[in-house]
PAZAPA-4460 file (N, C-alpha, C; in steps of 0.05 Angstrom, whole numbers, plus 32768, in hexadecimal, padded with zeros to 4 digits):
% residues 234
    n_x    n_y    n_z   ca_x   ca_y   ca_z    c_x    c_y    c_z   seq   type   mol
   8968   83B4   86FA   8961   839D   86EA   8975   8387   86EF     1      M     A
   896B   8371   86F9   897D   835A   86FF   897D   8347   86E7     2      R     A
   8994   833C   86E1   8997   8329   86CC   898F   830D   86D6     3      F     A
   8985   82FC   86C3   8981   82E0   86CB   899C   82D4   86D3     4      P     A
   899C   82C5   86E8   89B5   82B9   86F2   89B5   829B   86EF     5      Q     A
   89CD   828F   86EB   89E6   829C   86E9   89EC   82A6   86CD     6      P     A
   89FB   82BC   86CA   8A04   82C5   86B0   8A1B   82B4   86A7     7      M     A
   8A1F   82B2   868D   8A35   82A2   8681   8A4A   82B5   8676     8      R     A
   8A63   82B1   867F   8A79   82C2   8676   8A88   82B4   865F     9      H     A
   8A93   82C5   864D   8AA3   82BA   8637   8AB2   82CF   8628    10      G     A
   8ABB   82C8   8611   8ACA   82DA   8600   8ABD   82DC   85E5    11      V     A
   8AB9   82F4   85DB   8AAC   82F8   85C0   8ABF   82EE   85AA    12      L     A
   8AB4   82DD   8599   8AC3   82D4   8582   8ABC   82E4   8569    13      L     A
   8AA3   82E9   8564   8A9A   82FA   854E   8A7D   8301   8552    14      R     A
   8A75   8319   8548   8A59   8321   8547   8A52   8324   8529    15      R     A
   8A3B   8319   8521   8A34   8318   8505   8A16   8317   8501    16      Y     A
   8A0D   831E   84E9   89F1   831E   84E2   89E0   832E   84F7    17      K     A
   89EC   8343   8502   89DF   8355   8515   89D7   8348   852F    18      R     A
   89C9   8332   852E   89BE   8327   8547   89CB   830D   8550    19      F     A
   89E2   8307   8546   89F0   82EE   854D   8A0D   82F4   8556    20      L     A
   8A17   82E4   8568   8A33   82E5   8570   8A3C   82C9   8578    21      A     A
   8A55   82C3   8572   8A62   82AB   857C   8A73   82B2   8594    22      D     A
   8A70   82A2   85A9   8A7D   82A7   85C2   8A8B   828D   85CC    23      V     A
   8AA4   8290   85D6   8AB1   827A   85E3   8AAD   827D   8601    24      A     A
   8A9D   826C   860D   8A96   826D   8629   8AAE   8264   863A    25      L     A
   8AAE   826D   8653   8AC4   8266   8665   8AC8   8249   866A    26      D     A
   8AB2   8239   8665   8AB5   821C   8669   8AC0   820E   8651    27      D     A
   8AC9   821D   863D   8AD6   8212   8625   8AC4   820C   860E    28      G     A
   8AAA   820F   8611   8A97   820B   85FB   8A94   8224   85EA    29      T     A
   8A8F   8220   85D1   8A88   8237   85BF   8A6B   8235   85B7    30      E     A
   8A5D   824C   85B6   8A41   824C   85B1   8A39   8266   85A3    31      T     A
   8A22   8265   8595   8A17   827D   8589   8A02   8288   859B    32      T     A
   8A03   82A3   859F   89F1   82B0   85B2   89E1   82C5   85A3    33      V     A
   89CA   82CC   85AE   89B9   82E1   85A2   89C4   82FC   85AB    34      H     A
   89C5   830F   8597   89CE   832B   859D   89B7   833D   8599    35      V     A
   89AA   8347   85AE   8992   8358   85AC   899A   8375   85A7    36      P     A
   89A7   837A   8591   89B1   8395   858B   89B3   8398   856C    37      N     A
   89A3   83AA   8560   89A4   83AD   8543   89BA   83C0   853A    38      P     A
   89C8   83CD   854D   89DC   83E1   8546   89F7   83D5   853F    39      G     A
   8A0B   83E7   853A   8A25   83DE   8532   8A36   83D3   8549    40      A     A
   8A30   83DB   8562   8A3F   83D3   857A   8A5C   83DA   8576    41      M     A
   8A62   83F2   856C   8A7D   83FB   8567   8A8E   83FA   8581    42      L     A
   8AA5   83EE   8580   8AB7   83EB   8596   8AB0   83D4   85A9    43      G     A
   8A98   83C8   85A5   8A8F   83B2   85B6   8A8B   8398   85A7    44      L     A
   8A94   8397   858E   8A90   8380   857D   8AAA   8372   8575    45      N     A
   8AC0   8379   8583   8ADA   836F   857C   8ADF   8354   8588    46      M     A
   8AE9   8340   8579   8AF1   8326   8584   8B04   8329   859B    47      P     A
   8B00   8319   85AF   8B12   831A   85C6   8B08   8328   85DE    48      G     A
   8AF2   8338   85DB   8AE7   8346   85F2   8AD7   8332   8604    49      L     A
   8AD9   8337   861D   8ACA   8327   8630   8AAC   832E   862E    50      G     A
   8A9B   831A   8631   8A7E   831F   8630   8A70   830F   8645    51      V     A
   8A58   8319   864C   8A46   830B   865E   8A2B   8306   8650    52      W     A
   8A21   82EE   8653   8A09   82E6   8645   89F5   82DB   865A    53      C     A
   89DC   82E4   8656   89C6   82D8   8667   89BD   82BE   865B    54      S     A
   89B3   82AD   866C   89AB   8292   8664   898D   828F   8669    55      D     A
   897E   828B   8653   8961   8289   8656   8958   8270   8664    56      S     A
   896A   825C   8665   8964   8243   8672   8950   8232   8662    57      G     A
   894A   823B   8649   8936   822D   8639   8944   8217   8628    58      S     A
   8939   8200   8629   8943   81EA   8619   8939   81EB   85FC    59      A     A
   8924   81FB   85F7   8918   81FC   85DD   8920   8215   85CD    60      T     A
   892A   8229   85DA   8932   8241   85CC   894B   823C   85BB    61      R     A
   894B   8244   85A2   8961   823E   8590   897B   8249   859A    62      K     A
   897B   8261   85A4   8994   826D   85B0   898E   8274   85CD    63      L     A
   8994   8263   85E0   898C   8268   85FB   899C   827E   8609    64      P     A
   89B3   8286   85FE   89C4   829B   860A   89C0   82B5   85FB    65      L     A
   89C0   82CB   860B   89BD   82E6   8600   89D4   82F7   8609    66      T     A
   89E1   8305   85F6   89F7   8317   85FD   89EC   832F   860C    67      L     A
   89F6   8335   8623   89ED   834A   8634   8A02   8360   8638    68      E     A
   8A1B   8358   8640   8A30   836A   8648   8A4A   8364   8639    69      L     A
   8A58   837A   8633   8A73   8377   8627   8A87   8385   863A    70      V     A
   8A9D   8378   863F   8AB2   8384   864F   8AC3   8397   863D    71      E     A
   8AC4   83B1   8645   8AD1   83C5   8635   8ADD   83DB   8646    72      S     A
   8AF6   83E2   8642   8B02   83F8   8650   8B04   83F4   866E    73      G     A
   8B05   83DB   8677   8B06   83D5   8693   8AEB   83D5   86A1    74      G     A
   8AD6   83D9   8691   8ABB   83D9   869C   8AA9   83C8   868C    75      G     A
   8A8F   83CE   868E   8A7A   83BE   8680   8A6A   83D1   866E    76      L     A
   8A61   83C6   8657   8A4F   83D4   8646   8A37   83C1   8640    77      A     A
   8A1F   83CC   8642   8A07   83BC   863D   89FE   83BF   8620    78      G     A
   89FB   83A9   8612   89F5   83AA   85F6   89D8   83A0   85EF    79      V     A
   89CA   8397   8603   89AE   838E   85FF   899C   83A6   85FE    80      N     A
   8992   83AD   85E6   8982   83C6   85E3   8966   83C4   85EF    81      T     A
   895E   83AC   85F8   8944   83A9   8605   8946   83B0   8623    82      H     A
   895E   83B0   862E   8961   83B4   864B   895B   83D0   8655    83      N     A
   8963   83E5   8646   895E   8400   8650   8941   8405   8658    84      P     A
   892E   83FB   8649   8912   83FF   8651   890B   83F2   866B    85      N     A
   8917   83DA   8670   8913   83CD   8689   8920   83DC   86A0    86      R     A
   8938   83E6   869B   8947   83F6   86AF   8937   840F   86B6    87      I     A
   892D   841D   86A1   891E   8436   86A6   8904   8430   86B4    88      V     A
   88F7   841B   86AD   88DD   8414   86B9   88E1   8411   86D8    89      S     A
   88F6   8403   86DF   88FC   8400   86FC   8902   841B   8709    90      E     A
   8912   842B   86FB   8919   8445   8705   8901   8457   8709    91      A     A
   88EE   8456   86F6   88D6   8466   86F8   88C5   845D   8710    92      L     A
   88C3   8443   8714   88B4   8438   872A   88C0   8441   8745    93      T     A
   88DB   8442   8746   88E9   8449   875E   88EC   8467   8762    94      A     A
   88E3   8477   874E   88E5   8494   8750   8902   849D   874E    95      G     A
   8913   848E   8740   8930   8493   873F   8939   84A7   872A    96      A     A
   8926   84B0   8719   892D   84C4   8705   891F   84DE   870E    97      I     A
   892E   84F0   871A   8922   8507   8727   8911   8518   8714    98      A     A
   891A   851A   86FB   890C   852C   86E8   88F0   8523   86E0    99      E     A
   88EA   8509   86E4   88D0   84FF   86DC   88C3   84EF   86F2   100      V     A
   88C8   84F5   870B   88BC   84E6   8720   88A1   84F2   8728   101      K     A
   8891   84E3   8735   8878   84ED   8741   885F   84EB   8730   102      G     A
   8861   84DE   8718   884A   84DB   8708   8839   84C4   8713   103      Y     A
   881F   84C7   8710   880C   84B3   871C   880C   8499   870C   104      A     A
   8811   849A   86F2   8810   8482   86E2   8827   8482   86CE   105      S     A
   8831   846A   86C8   8846   8466   86B4   883D   8450   86A2   106      V     A
   8839   8456   8688   882F   8442   8675   8845   843D   8660   107      R     A
   884C   8425   865B   8860   841F   8647   8853   841A   862B   108      P     A
   8863   841F   8616   885B   8418   85FB   8840   8423   85F3   109      E     A
   883D   843D   85F5   8824   844A   85ED   8826   8454   85D1   110      V     A
   8812   844F   85C0   8813   8458   85A4   8812   8476   85A2   111      K     A
   8821   8481   8590   8821   849E   858B   8830   84A4   8572   112      Y     A
   882F   84BD   8569   883F   84C6   8552   8839   84B7   8538   113      G     A
   884E   84B3   8529   884B   84A7   850E   884F   8489   8510   114      E     A
   883A   847B   851A   883A   845E   851D   8850   8455   8530   115      A     A
   8855   8465   8545   886A   845F   8558   885D   8458   8573   116      S     A
   886E   844F   8585   8867   844A   85A1   887B   8458   85B3   117      R     A
   8872   8467   85C5   8884   8474   85D8   888C   845F   85ED   118      I     A
   88A4   8461   85F7   88AD   844D   860B   889D   844F   8624   119      D     A
   8899   8468   862E   8889   846C   8646   8879   8485   8644   120      F     A
   885F   8484   864C   884F   849C   864F   8848   849F   866C   121      L     A
   8851   84B6   8677   884D   84BD   8693   8836   84D0   8696   122      L     A
   8822   84CB   86A7   880B   84DC   86AA   8804   84E1   86C7   123      E     A
   87F9   84F8   86CC   87F2   8500   86E7   87DD   8516   86E5   124      D     A
   87C8   8515   86F5   87B3   852A   86F3   87BE   8546   86F8   125      P     A
   87B7   8558   86E6   87BF   8574   86E9   87DB   857A   86DF   126      G     A
   87E8   8566   86D3   8803   856A   86C8   8803   8562   86AB   127      R     A
   8813   856F   869A   8815   8566   867E   8820   8549   867D   128      P     A
   8816   853A   866A   8821   851F   8666   883F   8521   865F   129      A     A
   884E   850D   8666   886A   850C   8660   8870   84F4   864E   130      C     A
   887A   84F9   8636   8880   84E4   8623   889E   84DE   8625   131      W     A
   88A5   84C6   862C   88C1   84BF   8633   88CC   84A9   8620   132      L     A
   88DF   84B1   8610   88EC   849F   85FD   8908   8497   8608   133      E     A
   890F   847D   8606   8928   8472   8611   893A   8468   85FB   134      V     A
   8953   846F   85FC   8967   8465   85E9   897F   8459   85F8   135      K     A
   8989   8443   85EE   89A0   8436   85FA   89BA   8441   85EE   136      N     A
   89CD   8447   8600   89E7   8451   85F7   89FD   843F   8602   137      V     A
   8A0E   8435   85F0   8A24   8424   85F9   8A3E   8429   85EA   138      H     A
   8A3F   843E   85DA   8A57   8444   85CA   8A69   8458   85D9   139      M     A
   8A83   8453   85DA   8A96   8467   85E4   8AAF   8465   85D2   140      M     A
   8AB4   847B   85C4   8ACC   847D   85B3   8AE2   848F   85BF   141      R     A
   8AD9   84A3   85CD   8AEA   84B6   85DC   8AE7   84AF   85F9   142      T     A
   8AFD   84AC   8608   8AFB   84A5   8625   8AE7   84B7   8634   143      P     A
   8AD4   84AB   8641   8AC1   84B9   8651   8AA8   84C3   8643   144      G     A
   8AA8   84C2   8628   8A92   84CE   8618   8A81   84B8   860C   145      L     A
   8A68   84B6   8616   8A55   84A3   860A   8A48   84B0   85F2   146      A     A
   8A43   84A1   85DD   8A38   84AC   85C4   8A21   849B   85BA   147      E     A
   8A0E   84A9   85AD   89F8   849C   859F   89F2   84AC   8586   148      F     A
   89EC   849E   8570   89EA   8481   856C   8A04   8476   8562   149      P     A
   8A05   845B   855F   8A1D   844E   8554   8A19   8445   8537   150      D     A
   8A02   844D   852C   89FC   8448   8510   89E6   845C   8508   151      C     A
   89DE   845D   84EF   89C9   846F   84E6   89AF   8468   84F6   152      I     A
   89A3   847D   8501   898C   8479   8513   8974   8489   8509   153      A     A
   896A   8483   84F1   8954   8492   84E6   893B   848F   84F7   154      A     A
   8935   8478   8502   891D   8474   8513   891F   8484   852C   155      R     A
   8937   8486   8537   893B   8496   854F   8937   84B4   854A   156      S     A
   893F   84BD   8532   893A   84D9   852B   891C   84DE   8528   157      A     A
   890D   84CB   851D   88F0   84CD   851B   88E4   84CF   8536   158      K     A
   88EE   84C0   854A   88E3   84C2   8565   88E7   84DE   8570   159      H     A
   88FD   84EB   856A   8901   8507   8573   88EC   851A   8568   160      L     A
   88E6   8517   854E   88D1   8528   8542   88B6   8523   8550   161      R     A
   88B1   850B   8557   8897   8505   8564   8897   8510   8580   162      E     A
   88AD   8510   858E   88AF   851D   85A8   88AB   853B   85A6   163      L     A
   88B6   8547   8592   88B2   8564   858D   8894   856A   858A   164      E     A
   8886   8559   857C   8869   855D   8577   885A   855C   8592   165      A     A
   8862   854B   85A5   8856   854A   85BF   885A   8564   85CE   166      M     A
   8872   856F   85CC   8878   8589   85D9   8867   859F   85CD   167      V     A
   8864   859E   85B2   8854   85B3   85A5   8837   85B3   85AD   168      A     A
   882D   859C   85B6   8811   859B   85BE   880E   85A1   85DC   169      K     A
   8824   85A6   85EA   8822   85AE   8606   882B   8599   861A   170      G     A
   8833   8581   8611   883C   856D   8623   885A   856F   8628   171      D     A
   8864   855F   863B   8881   855C   863E   888B   8545   862D   172      R     A
   88A4   8547   8624   88B0   8531   8615   88CD   852F   861E   173      A     A
   88D6   8516   8623   88F1   8511   862D   88FF   84FC   861D   174      V     A
   8917   8502   8614   8928   84EE   8608   893D   84E6   861D   175      Q     A
   893B   84CD   8626   894D   84C3   863A   8961   84AF   862E   176      L     A
   897A   84B6   8631   8990   84A4   8628   899A   8495   8640   177      F     A
   899A   847A   863D   89A4   8469   8653   89BF   845F   864A   178      V     A
   89D3   8468   8658   89EF   8461   8651   89F6   8447   8661   179      V     A
   89F6   8431   8652   89FD   8417   865E   8A1C   8414   865D   180      Q     A
   8A2A   8426   866A   8A47   8424   866D   8A4E   842E   8689   181      R     A
   8A65   8424   8693   8A6E   842D   86AD   8A85   8440   86AC   182      T     A
   8A8D   8449   8693   8AA6   8458   8690   8AA1   8473   8682   183      D     A
   8A88   847E   8683   8A82   8497   8675   8A78   84AC   8689   184      C     A
   8A7F   84C5   8684   8A76   84DB   8695   8A68   84F1   8686   185      D     A
   8A65   84EE   866B   8A57   8502   865B   8A4D   84F4   8642   186      R     A
   8A3B   8502   8633   8A2E   84F6   861C   8A2C   850A   8605   187      F     A
   8A2D   8500   85ED   8A26   8511   85D5   8A1E   84FE   85BF   188      D     A
   8A12   850A   85AA   8A0A   84FB   8592   8A23   84F8   8580   189      T     A
   8A23   84E2   8571   8A39   84DC   855F   8A32   84E7   8544   190      A     A
   8A38   8501   8540   8A31   850F   8527   8A3F   8504   850F   191      G     A
   8A57   84F9   8512   8A65   84EE   84FB   8A58   84D4   84F1   192      D     A
   8A49   84C7   8503   8A3B   84AE   84FB   8A20   84B4   84F0   193      I     A
   8A11   84C6   84FC   89F6   84CD   84F3   89F2   84EB   84F8   194      D     A
   89F8   84FB   84E4   89F5   8518   84E6   89D8   8520   84E9   195      K     A
   89C6   8511   84DD   89A9   8517   84DF   89A0   8515   84FC   196      V     A
   89A7   84FF   8509   899F   84FD   8525   89AD   8511   8537   197      Y     A
   89C6   8517   8531   89D5   852B   8540   89C6   8546   853F   198      H     A
   89BD   854E   8528   89AE   8567   8525   8992   8565   8531   199      A     A
   8986   854D   852E   896A   8549   8538   8968   854C   8556   200      A     A
   897C   8542   8565   897A   8544   8582   897D   8561   858B   201      L     A
   898E   8570   857E   8990   858C   8585   8977   859C   857E   202      R     A
   896B   8595   8567   8952   85A2   855F   893C   859C   8573   203      H     A
   893B   8583   857C   8926   857B   858F   892A   8589   85A9   204      A     A
   8943   858A   85B3   8948   8598   85CC   8940   85B5   85CB   205      A     A
   8946   85C2   85B5   893F   85DE   85B1   8921   85E2   85B0   206      D     A
   8913   85CD   85A8   88F6   85CE   85A6   88E8   85C6   85C0   207      A     A
   88F8   85C0   85D5   88EC   85BB   85EF   88EC   859E   85F8   208      G     A
   88F7   858C   85E7   88FA   8570   85F0   8911   856F   8605   209      V     A
   890B   8563   861C   891F   8561   8631   8932   854A   862C   210      E     A
   894C   854E   862D   8960   853A   8628   896D   8532   8643   211      V     A
   8969   8519   864B   8975   850E   8663   8988   84F8   865C   212      L     A
   899E   84F6   866B   89B2   84E1   8667   89B9   84D6   8683   213      V     A
   89B5   84BC   8685   89BC   84AE   869E   89CE   8496   8699   214      Y     A
   89E3   8493   86A8   89F4   847C   86A6   89EC   8467   86BB   215      A     A
   89F5   844F   86B7   89ED   8438   86C7   8A04   842E   86D9   216      C     A
   89FB   8424   86F0   8A0D   8412   8700   8A09   83F6   86F5   217      A     A
   8A1F   83E8   86EF   8A1D   83CF   86E1   8A2E   83B9   86ED   218      M     A
   8A23   83A1   86ED   8A32   838A   86F5   8A26   8372   86E6   219      S     A
   8A31   835B   86EA   8A26   8343   86DD   8A0D   8339   86EB   220      A     A
   8A06   8347   8701   89ED   833F   870F   89D6   8352   8708   221      E     A
   89DC   836C   8706   89C6   837F   8702   89D0   8399   86F5   222      E     A
   89BD   83A8   86EA   89C3   83C3   86DF   89AD   83D6   86E9   223      V     A
   89B5   83ED   86F3   89A2   8401   86FC   89AB   841D   86F4   224      T     A
   8998   842F   86F0   899F   844B   86EC   89AD   8456   8704   225      L     A
   89C4   8464   8700   89D4   846C   8717   89D9   848A   8719   226      A     A
   89DF   8497   8702   89E8   84B3   8704   89E2   84C1   86EA   227      R     A
   89DE   84DB   86EC   89D8   84EC   86D5   89F2   84F5   86C8   228      K     A
   89F2   84F4   86AD   8A09   84FE   869E   8A02   8518   8690   229      L     A
   8A17   8527   8689   8A13   8540   867B   8A12   853B   865D   230      T     A
   8A02   854A   864E   8A02   8549   8631   8A16   855D   8628   231      W     A
   8A2B   8554   861B   8A41   8566   8612   8A37   8579   85FD   232      A     A
   8A25   8570   85EC   8A19   8580   85D6   8A2F   858E   85C6   233      R     A
   8A44   857E   85BE   8A59   858A   85AE   8A53   858C   8591   234      G     A
***
């Protein structure tokens, strides 16, 4: 997934009201940018961190800049929660996710479950359908360990129950965590933040939901799925 160019670099001044941040750009101007992330952004919301923002180029959009990347730990972390679906869509098209390659069709945003939409439904004649849910991961509190979630994630736990139901009816179900960080080599759930989700992922895995974790190669130009990580399951 390539970012709109050129990206604007600056320093984070403050993040507030969930979807807003003030940024001091490198050209000396200060501006408010859109933050497409409803989570806490723990460790990535501190004043003084370097940030990269995409520019919509729109003269009519109220906030033309969007916060995309935060400089952390000598690397980059992606905070735009809309991007993982775009990254995964490209990876599926390229056959870059070995565990789910070879399906004849890939449909995004298909209705299922309890008034939900699955991120991707993969179908192929003679094979069980594969229901693929994507989650963005950008939190790291222990060196090398990516964690999800960074706040209470009741909706995400609901998605796991819905994936379990797909397995029970004979289909495949996959929970794919996309780690938008360049400094992690393993993954686990943050049980101290959301013990319900921590337990729910383990329950889902025991019920046959496949858990995949992939980290990204990241730059201010593009982000792509790059390597599989291990689930520490601590």
